[in-house]
DRENDRENGU-741819 format. One record per residue (C-alpha): x, y, z; chain. Coordinates in steps of 0.05 Angstrom, whole numbers, always signed. Last residue first. Layout:
<atoms>
<atom xx="X" yy="Y" zz="Z" c="A"/>
...
</atoms>
This chain:
<atoms>
<atom xx="+554" yy="+604" zz="-1626" c="A"/>
<atom xx="+499" yy="+560" zz="-1598" c="A"/>
<atom xx="+551" yy="+512" zz="-1572" c="A"/>
<atom xx="+581" yy="+566" zz="-1530" c="A"/>
<atom xx="+513" yy="+588" zz="-1500" c="A"/>
<atom xx="+497" yy="+516" zz="-1480" c="A"/>
<atom xx="+563" yy="+512" zz="-1443" c="A"/>
<atom xx="+547" yy="+576" zz="-1404" c="A"/>
<atom xx="+477" yy="+551" zz="-1385" c="A"/>
<atom xx="+505" yy="+486" zz="-1361" c="A"/>
<atom xx="+550" yy="+522" zz="-1314" c="A"/>
<atom xx="+497" yy="+571" zz="-1290" c="A"/>
<atom xx="+449" yy="+515" zz="-1273" c="A"/>
<atom xx="+501" yy="+475" zz="-1236" c="A"/>
<atom xx="+522" yy="+535" zz="-1195" c="A"/>
<atom xx="+449" yy="+551" zz="-1179" c="A"/>
<atom xx="+436" yy="+479" zz="-1159" c="A"/>
<atom xx="+498" yy="+479" zz="-1115" c="A"/>
<atom xx="+477" yy="+543" zz="-1082" c="A"/>
<atom xx="+407" yy="+517" zz="-1070" c="A"/>
<atom xx="+435" yy="+455" zz="-1037" c="A"/>
<atom xx="+483" yy="+496" zz="-994" c="A"/>
<atom xx="+426" yy="+542" zz="-973" c="A"/>
<atom xx="+383" yy="+483" zz="-954" c="A"/>
<atom xx="+440" yy="+452" zz="-913" c="A"/>
<atom xx="+452" yy="+519" zz="-878" c="A"/>
<atom xx="+379" yy="+524" zz="-860" c="A"/>
<atom xx="+378" yy="+453" zz="-835" c="A"/>
<atom xx="+441" yy="+465" zz="-794" c="A"/>
<atom xx="+412" yy="+529" zz="-765" c="A"/>
<atom xx="+347" yy="+493" zz="-749" c="A"/>
<atom xx="+387" yy="+439" zz="-714" c="A"/>
<atom xx="+427" yy="+491" zz="-676" c="A"/>
<atom xx="+363" yy="+525" zz="-656" c="A"/>
<atom xx="+333" yy="+459" zz="-634" c="A"/>
<atom xx="+396" yy="+442" zz="-595" c="A"/>
<atom xx="+397" yy="+510" zz="-562" c="A"/>
<atom xx="+324" yy="+502" zz="-542" c="A"/>
<atom xx="+338" yy="+433" zz="-512" c="A"/>
<atom xx="+397" yy="+461" zz="-473" c="A"/>
<atom xx="+355" yy="+519" zz="-448" c="A"/>
<atom xx="+299" yy="+471" zz="-428" c="A"/>
<atom xx="+347" yy="+426" zz="-392" c="A"/>
<atom xx="+376" yy="+487" zz="-356" c="A"/>
<atom xx="+307" yy="+508" zz="-334" c="A"/>
<atom xx="+291" yy="+438" zz="-309" c="A"/>
<atom xx="+357" yy="+437" zz="-270" c="A"/>
<atom xx="+344" yy="+506" zz="-241" c="A"/>
<atom xx="+275" yy="+485" zz="-219" c="A"/>
<atom xx="+302" yy="+421" zz="-188" c="A"/>
<atom xx="+356" yy="+461" zz="-152" c="A"/>
<atom xx="+304" yy="+509" zz="-125" c="A"/>
<atom xx="+262" yy="+451" zz="-100" c="A"/>
<atom xx="+323" yy="+419" zz="-68" c="A"/>
<atom xx="+340" yy="+484" zz="-34" c="A"/>
<atom xx="+269" yy="+491" zz="-8" c="A"/>
<atom xx="+270" yy="+420" zz="+18" c="A"/>
<atom xx="+335" yy="+434" zz="+55" c="A"/>
<atom xx="+306" yy="+498" zz="+85" c="A"/>
<atom xx="+244" yy="+460" zz="+108" c="A"/>
<atom xx="+287" yy="+404" zz="+137" c="A"/>
<atom xx="+331" yy="+456" zz="+173" c="A"/>
<atom xx="+269" yy="+491" zz="+200" c="A"/>
<atom xx="+241" yy="+425" zz="+225" c="A"/>
<atom xx="+308" yy="+407" zz="+257" c="A"/>
<atom xx="+309" yy="+475" zz="+292" c="A"/>
<atom xx="+237" yy="+468" zz="+315" c="A"/>
<atom xx="+253" yy="+398" zz="+343" c="A"/>
<atom xx="+315" yy="+424" zz="+378" c="A"/>
<atom xx="+276" yy="+482" zz="+408" c="A"/>
<atom xx="+222" yy="+435" zz="+432" c="A"/>
<atom xx="+274" yy="+388" zz="+462" c="A"/>
<atom xx="+305" yy="+447" zz="+499" c="A"/>
<atom xx="+237" yy="+469" zz="+525" c="A"/>
<atom xx="+222" yy="+398" zz="+550" c="A"/>
<atom xx="+290" yy="+393" zz="+583" c="A"/>
<atom xx="+278" yy="+460" zz="+618" c="A"/>
<atom xx="+209" yy="+437" zz="+640" c="A"/>
<atom xx="+237" yy="+372" zz="+668" c="A"/>
<atom xx="+294" yy="+409" zz="+703" c="A"/>
<atom xx="+244" yy="+458" zz="+734" c="A"/>
<atom xx="+197" yy="+402" zz="+755" c="A"/>
<atom xx="+255" yy="+364" zz="+788" c="A"/>
<atom xx="+278" yy="+428" zz="+823" c="A"/>
<atom xx="+207" yy="+443" zz="+848" c="A"/>
<atom xx="+198" yy="+371" zz="+871" c="A"/>
<atom xx="+265" yy="+371" zz="+906" c="A"/>
<atom xx="+247" yy="+437" zz="+939" c="A"/>
<atom xx="+181" yy="+406" zz="+963" c="A"/>
<atom xx="+218" yy="+345" zz="+990" c="A"/>
<atom xx="+268" yy="+390" zz="+1024" c="A"/>
<atom xx="+212" yy="+431" zz="+1055" c="A"/>
<atom xx="+178" yy="+367" zz="+1080" c="A"/>
<atom xx="+244" yy="+343" zz="+1109" c="A"/>
<atom xx="+254" yy="+410" zz="+1143" c="A"/>
<atom xx="+184" yy="+407" zz="+1172" c="A"/>
<atom xx="+195" yy="+336" zz="+1197" c="A"/>
<atom xx="+261" yy="+358" zz="+1228" c="A"/>
<atom xx="+226" yy="+417" zz="+1261" c="A"/>
<atom xx="+172" yy="+371" zz="+1288" c="A"/>
<atom xx="+226" yy="+324" zz="+1315" c="A"/>
<atom xx="+261" yy="+382" zz="+1348" c="A"/>
<atom xx="+196" yy="+405" zz="+1379" c="A"/>
<atom xx="+183" yy="+334" zz="+1404" c="A"/>
<atom xx="+253" yy="+330" zz="+1432" c="A"/>
<atom xx="+244" yy="+397" zz="+1467" c="A"/>
<atom xx="+178" yy="+374" zz="+1496" c="A"/>
<atom xx="+210" yy="+309" zz="+1520" c="A"/>
<atom xx="+268" yy="+349" zz="+1550" c="A"/>
<atom xx="+218" yy="+394" zz="+1586" c="A"/>
<atom xx="+182" yy="+333" zz="+1612" c="A"/>
<atom xx="+247" yy="+303" zz="+1636" c="A"/>
<atom xx="+267" yy="+368" zz="+1670" c="A"/>
<atom xx="+199" yy="+370" zz="+1704" c="A"/>
<atom xx="+207" yy="+298" zz="+1726" c="A"/>
<atom xx="+276" yy="+313" zz="+1754" c="A"/>
<atom xx="+250" yy="+374" zz="+1790" c="A"/>
<atom xx="+192" yy="+334" zz="+1820" c="A"/>
<atom xx="+241" yy="+280" zz="+1843" c="A"/>
<atom xx="+286" yy="+332" zz="+1876" c="A"/>
<atom xx="+225" yy="+364" zz="+1909" c="A"/>
<atom xx="+203" yy="+296" zz="+1934" c="A"/>
<atom xx="+272" yy="+283" zz="+1963" c="A"/>
<atom xx="+274" yy="+353" zz="+1995" c="A"/>
<atom xx="+204" yy="+341" zz="+2025" c="A"/>
<atom xx="+226" yy="+273" zz="+2052" c="A"/>
<atom xx="+287" yy="+305" zz="+2083" c="A"/>
<atom xx="+242" yy="+359" zz="+2115" c="A"/>
<atom xx="+191" yy="+308" zz="+2138" c="A"/>
<atom xx="+244" yy="+265" zz="+2172" c="A"/>
<atom xx="+223" yy="+193" zz="+2163" c="A"/>
<atom xx="+274" yy="+181" zz="+2107" c="A"/>
<atom xx="+254" yy="+128" zz="+2057" c="A"/>
<atom xx="+279" yy="+58" zz="+2075" c="A"/>
<atom xx="+213" yy="+23" zz="+2060" c="A"/>
<atom xx="+213" yy="+58" zz="+1993" c="A"/>
<atom xx="+281" yy="+27" zz="+1977" c="A"/>
<atom xx="+255" yy="-43" zz="+1990" c="A"/>
<atom xx="+198" yy="-28" zz="+1942" c="A"/>
<atom xx="+249" yy="-2" zz="+1892" c="A"/>
<atom xx="+287" yy="-67" zz="+1895" c="A"/>
<atom xx="+224" yy="-106" zz="+1883" c="A"/>
<atom xx="+208" yy="-61" zz="+1824" c="A"/>
<atom xx="+278" yy="-71" zz="+1796" c="A"/>
<atom xx="+268" yy="-145" zz="+1797" c="A"/>
<atom xx="+202" yy="-137" zz="+1759" c="A"/>
<atom xx="+236" yy="-91" zz="+1708" c="A"/>
<atom xx="+290" yy="-143" zz="+1696" c="A"/>
<atom xx="+237" yy="-196" zz="+1683" c="A"/>
<atom xx="+202" yy="-147" zz="+1637" c="A"/>
<atom xx="+266" yy="-133" zz="+1599" c="A"/>
<atom xx="+281" yy="-207" zz="+1590" c="A"/>
<atom xx="+209" yy="-218" zz="+1567" c="A"/>
<atom xx="+214" yy="-160" zz="+1518" c="A"/>
<atom xx="+279" yy="-186" zz="+1488" c="A"/>
<atom xx="+248" yy="-255" zz="+1478" c="A"/>
<atom xx="+187" yy="-223" zz="+1445" c="A"/>
<atom xx="+233" yy="-183" zz="+1399" c="A"/>
<atom xx="+269" yy="-247" zz="+1378" c="A"/>
<atom xx="+202" yy="-281" zz="+1365" c="A"/>
<atom xx="+180" yy="-221" zz="+1323" c="A"/>
<atom xx="+243" yy="-227" zz="+1281" c="A"/>
<atom xx="+227" yy="-299" zz="+1265" c="A"/>
<atom xx="+154" yy="-282" zz="+1251" c="A"/>
<atom xx="+175" yy="-226" zz="+1203" c="A"/>
<atom xx="+220" yy="-271" zz="+1162" c="A"/>
<atom xx="+291" yy="-243" zz="+1161" c="A"/>
<atom xx="+316" yy="-180" zz="+1126" c="A"/>
<atom xx="+291" yy="-136" zz="+1182" c="A"/>
<atom xx="+281" yy="-61" zz="+1173" c="A"/>
<atom xx="+205" yy="-56" zz="+1182" c="A"/>
<atom xx="+204" yy="-108" zz="+1237" c="A"/>
<atom xx="+258" yy="-72" zz="+1276" c="A"/>
<atom xx="+221" yy="-6" zz="+1267" c="A"/>
<atom xx="+159" yy="-39" zz="+1297" c="A"/>
<atom xx="+199" yy="-62" zz="+1357" c="A"/>
<atom xx="+228" yy="+7" zz="+1367" c="A"/>
<atom xx="+157" yy="+36" zz="+1365" c="A"/>
<atom xx="+138" yy="-14" zz="+1420" c="A"/>
<atom xx="+196" yy="+10" zz="+1463" c="A"/>
<atom xx="+173" yy="+81" zz="+1454" c="A"/>
<atom xx="+102" yy="+68" zz="+1478" c="A"/>
<atom xx="+42" yy="+44" zz="+1438" c="A"/>
<atom xx="-30" yy="+37" zz="+1462" c="A"/>
<atom xx="-68" yy="-18" zz="+1426" c="A"/>
<atom xx="-143" yy="-14" zz="+1419" c="A"/>
<atom xx="-185" yy="-74" zz="+1438" c="A"/>
<atom xx="-204" yy="-45" zz="+1506" c="A"/>
<atom xx="-150" yy="+5" zz="+1520" c="A"/>
<atom xx="-91" yy="-42" zz="+1514" c="A"/>
<atom xx="-17" yy="-39" zz="+1532" c="A"/>
<atom xx="+19" yy="-86" zz="+1486" c="A"/>
<atom xx="+49" yy="-154" zz="+1502" c="A"/>
<atom xx="+88" yy="-195" zz="+1451" c="A"/>
<atom xx="+74" yy="-270" zz="+1450" c="A"/>
<atom xx="+87" yy="-292" zz="+1378" c="A"/>
<atom xx="+17" yy="-276" zz="+1353" c="A"/>
<atom xx="+21" yy="-210" zz="+1391" c="A"/>
<atom xx="+81" yy="-189" zz="+1349" c="A"/>
<atom xx="+49" yy="-210" zz="+1283" c="A"/>
<atom xx="-16" yy="-174" zz="+1302" c="A"/>
<atom xx="+22" yy="-110" zz="+1318" c="A"/>
<atom xx="+60" yy="-114" zz="+1253" c="A"/>
<atom xx="-6" yy="-119" zz="+1214" c="A"/>
<atom xx="-36" yy="-61" zz="+1254" c="A"/>
<atom xx="+24" yy="-17" zz="+1239" c="A"/>
<atom xx="+20" yy="-39" zz="+1166" c="A"/>
<atom xx="-54" yy="-18" zz="+1163" c="A"/>
<atom xx="-31" yy="+52" zz="+1188" c="A"/>
<atom xx="+20" yy="+59" zz="+1132" c="A"/>
<atom xx="+94" yy="+64" zz="+1148" c="A"/>
<atom xx="+141" yy="+122" zz="+1165" c="A"/>
<atom xx="+157" yy="+102" zz="+1237" c="A"/>
<atom xx="+132" yy="+167" zz="+1269" c="A"/>
<atom xx="+74" yy="+177" zz="+1221" c="A"/>
<atom xx="+49" yy="+106" zz="+1230" c="A"/>
<atom xx="+61" yy="+111" zz="+1305" c="A"/>
<atom xx="+17" yy="+173" zz="+1308" c="A"/>
<atom xx="-39" yy="+137" zz="+1269" c="A"/>
<atom xx="-35" yy="+77" zz="+1315" c="A"/>
<atom xx="-39" yy="+121" zz="+1377" c="A"/>
<atom xx="+22" yy="+140" zz="+1418" c="A"/>
<atom xx="+37" yy="+141" zz="+1492" c="A"/>
<atom xx="+88" yy="+186" zz="+1527" c="A"/>
<atom xx="+118" yy="+160" zz="+1591" c="A"/>
<atom xx="+89" yy="+197" zz="+1651" c="A"/>
<atom xx="+113" yy="+142" zz="+1698" c="A"/>
<atom xx="+158" yy="+91" zz="+1662" c="A"/>
<atom xx="+129" yy="+29" zz="+1629" c="A"/>
<atom xx="+174" yy="-32" zz="+1636" c="A"/>
<atom xx="+127" yy="-71" zz="+1682" c="A"/>
<atom xx="+80" yy="-96" zz="+1627" c="A"/>
<atom xx="+40" yy="-157" zz="+1648" c="A"/>
</atoms>
């Protein structure tokens, strides 16, 4: 039976433990079953487990272990048994102390007032710790949100940069294609001009050749005509 529970110690539900440890609710139940299977004792409300801080520490140990879960659970059970045995001895010592409480009502009142003040201070400390934990959770949530915003911003910036690069490459390709088309047109025009010049030169040669032939014929005709005129005399 559990003897290590302190008066007014805070208890947690399965859902609260899952949020505290940072694991899923089914995982909390799974770890609880592994611990019980190896002899661990939980406080129970019927079939429902009630967790205290020492139980949360045991769950964290299971979450972070590198050994088989059952092996770690056995170690935790051994630690719990040692702690419970120590708590039982302390209880006997406290019973002996209660028998030696002062009989003077004023002294007893002062002792009870001291205990009440200590309990009030402990409660205030627990409240402060809970508030600090809530603040830490809020800060972590804010950091996660900021990280998401920064990641989204970087992703959007990279996407815009890639889009600009793609547009620039597309423009360069279009410009290059345009230059190639212009060069092809110039080349075709130059070929046509060259062909035209060749045809004109050919025509010029043909015309010159015809002229030369006619000139030769004319010279021949005049020469023979002159000789014929001499013989006629």
